[in-house]
C-alpha positions as semicolon CSV with decimal commas, in nm:
position;residue;x (nm);y (nm);z (nm)
1;X;5,874;20,173;12,466
2;X;5,678;19,914;12,276
3;X;5,698;19,853;11,904
4;X;5,484;19,651;11,661
5;X;5,645;19,486;11,356
6;X;5,521;19,642;11,045
7;X;5,303;19,434;10,830
8;X;5,531;19,293;10,555
9;X;5,446;19,024;10,303
10;X;5,735;18,779;10,277
11;X;5,815;18,454;10,065
12;X;5,925;18,150;10,246
13;X;5,981;17,772;10,167
14;X;6,002;17,507;10,447
15;X;6,297;17,265;10,439
16;X;6,166;16,909;10,436
17;X;6,466;16,715;10,341
18;X;6,305;16,578;10,016
19;X;6,257;16,915;9,845
20;X;6,586;17,024;9,777
21;X;6,505;17,107;9,413
22;X;6,211;17,345;9,553
23;X;6,496;17,504;9,785
24;X;6,733;17,564;9,511
25;X;6,448;17,718;9,294
26;X;6,383;17,960;9,591
27;X;6,743;18,054;9,698
28;X;7,032;18,092;9,471
29;X;7,238;17,785;9,486
30;X;7,568;17,966;9,559
31;X;7,404;18,071;9,898
32;X;7,314;17,719;10,023
33;X;7,535;17,432;10,113
34;X;7,372;17,077;10,201
35;X;7,543;16,886;10,495
36;X;7,549;16,507;10,538
37;X;7,326;16,526;10,836
38;X;7,027;16,678;10,658
39;X;7,103;17,035;10,743
40;X;7,167;17,314;10,529
41;X;7,404;17,607;10,554
42;X;7,267;17,922;10,431
43;X;7,482;18,230;10,368
44;X;7,304;18,510;10,520
45;X;7,391;18,897;10,592
46;X;7,521;18,791;10,928
47;X;7,732;18,495;10,804
48;X;7,642;18,120;10,759
49;X;7,352;17,985;10,953
50;X;7,228;17,633;10,997
51;X;6,875;17,527;10,852
52;X;6,748;17,236;11,015
53;X;6,494;16,985;10,869
54;X;6,137;17,146;10,897
55;X;6,302;17,493;10,949
56;X;6,168;17,770;10,717
57;X;6,375;17,978;10,464
58;X;6,269;18,327;10,449
59;X;6,342;18,584;10,183
60;X;6,380;18,909;10,356
61;X;6,281;19,261;10,230
62;X;6,603;19,337;10,079
63;X;6,648;19,003;9,903
64;X;6,841;18,824;10,191
65;X;6,773;18,467;10,287
66;X;6,774;18,331;10,643
67;X;6,639;18,028;10,844
68;X;6,362;18,047;11,087
69;X;6,259;17,788;11,345
70;X;5,903;17,650;11,310
71;X;5,768;17,773;11,634
72;X;5,906;18,125;11,563
73;X;5,766;18,141;11,205
74;X;5,418;18,040;11,332
75;X;5,421;18,310;11,593
76;X;5,558;18,571;11,345
77;X;5,375;18,489;11,023
78;X;5,027;18,396;10,908
79;X;4,952;18,300;10,530
80;X;4,845;18,558;10,291
81;X;4,513;18,520;10,083
């Protein structure tokens, strides 16, 4: 069987290493931990995940947060007008 992803509008912000204030405005500060190497650790429903520079942080349909690699993000999402 084949399935198509339901069209869902999501909120996302990209981690650019110089926009930490934007990130903590987007995601609750207790769910995110900066690392010395520029990565962020994000508390997700599946546990802690690494968000590297230029990854996207997505807010899911149930209010959860998780990182997404740029190539996957571009293949999966498009801007909403």
